[in-house]
N, C-alpha and C positions, 0 to 999 in steps of 0.2 A: 635095224637101220632102214630108212625109207628106200623104196625101190627106185625113186626118182630124186637123186641128190641135187639136181640143178637148182631148184628154188632156194634150198637151204644154203647151198654154196654161194649163190649170188647174193643172198642177204648178208652172209658173213663177210664177203668181199666188200660189199657196199659199206657196212658199218666200220670196217677197218680203214677203208679209204677215207671216209668222212672224218673218222677219229684223227687221222694223220693230216687232215686238211689238204688232200690232194684231189685233183680233178680226174675224171675218167681218162682224159687224153694223156695226162702225165703218167698214170699207171700203165696205160696201153703202150706208150712209147718205151717205158722202162722194161717191159717184158717182151716187146716185139710184136704186139698186136696192132692191127688197125683199130682206131678208136671205136668204130662201129661194131667190130667183133667183140671188143671188151664189153661194150654196152650190152650185147646179147648174152654174154656170160653172166653179167650182173643181174640181168632180167630173168635168168634161169632158162633161156632159150637154147643154150648149148653148154657142153662140158669141154674144158680145155684139155690138152694133152698132158701127160705126166710131167714132161719138162717144163711146160708153161705153168702147171700147178706149183712146181718147185719155185720157179721164178716169182710167182705171185706171193708165195709164203715169204720169200726173202724181201721182196719189195715192200710188202705191207706188214712185215715183222709179225707174222702169224706162225704158230706152230701148225704142222700138218694135221695134228689131232684136232685142233680147233677148227681149221678150215674145212676138214672133212667130217666134223661132228662125230669123232670116233669115241670120245669119252667126255663125261660131264666136266665142265669147268665153269668159271665165271662166264656170264653171258657173252660168249663169242667176241671178246674184246682183244685187241692186239696186246702183245706182251708189253708190260710196263718196263721202263728202263730200270736197271739195277742201281744200287747205291753208288757204285763206281762208274756208272754210265749216266751222265746228266741228261735230263729231258731236252729235246731239241725244239726250238721254236719252229713255227710253220715256215718262216722265211729261210731258216737254215736247211730245213728238209727240201724246200724248193731248189735252193742253191745246189745241194748235193745231187738232186735229180738232174739238174742242168749240166753239172760237171760230168756226171756219169755218161751223158749223151755226147760229150765232145769227141770229135775225131782225134786220133792219136797225135797228130802234129799240134793241134790246138791244146790238147791236154798237156803236152810237154811244155808249151808256153805258159800255161796256167800254173804248172808246178814251179817253173822258174820265177814267176811273179810271186807266188806264195812264199817261196824260199827267200826272195829279196825283201819281202815285207816282214817276215818273221825273223830273219837273220841278216839285218842290213850290213853288219860289219864284215861278214863273209863275202858278200857280193862286191864290196868296195875294196877288197884286198887288205883289210885292216887286221 
C-alpha cells in the first residue's frame, strides 16, 4: 500500500460523490465538515479522522475496503443497489440529504406530513 494514501482516498471520494450526483458542500454538511475542509480531503491535502472516514463511507455508500484501497475490486465505484433496493434518482438522494439535516422539531413535522400523505385515512380519523 502507498505510504501517502491521501491522493488515492481523495480520488475515490470524488468518483463516489460524482457518481451519486452530490456536491462537495452536500457531502461536507452530511459528515460535519466545512466545505473547504472536505475539498482539501478530496484534493489529497489532508486525511480525515476515523469517525469522519466512517461517515464518508455511509454517506457515499462505499465500503471501507474500497475507500482505503485495501483489496482489489471494480474500479473504486460506490456499491450498486441490490435487487431488493431500487436505485434512487439524484432528486431523491438530494431530498434524503436535506431531510437528514433537519433539526429535530422540523423532522417531526416532516414525519407528520409524510404520514398524512401516505395514510390519509388515519389522519382524518376514518
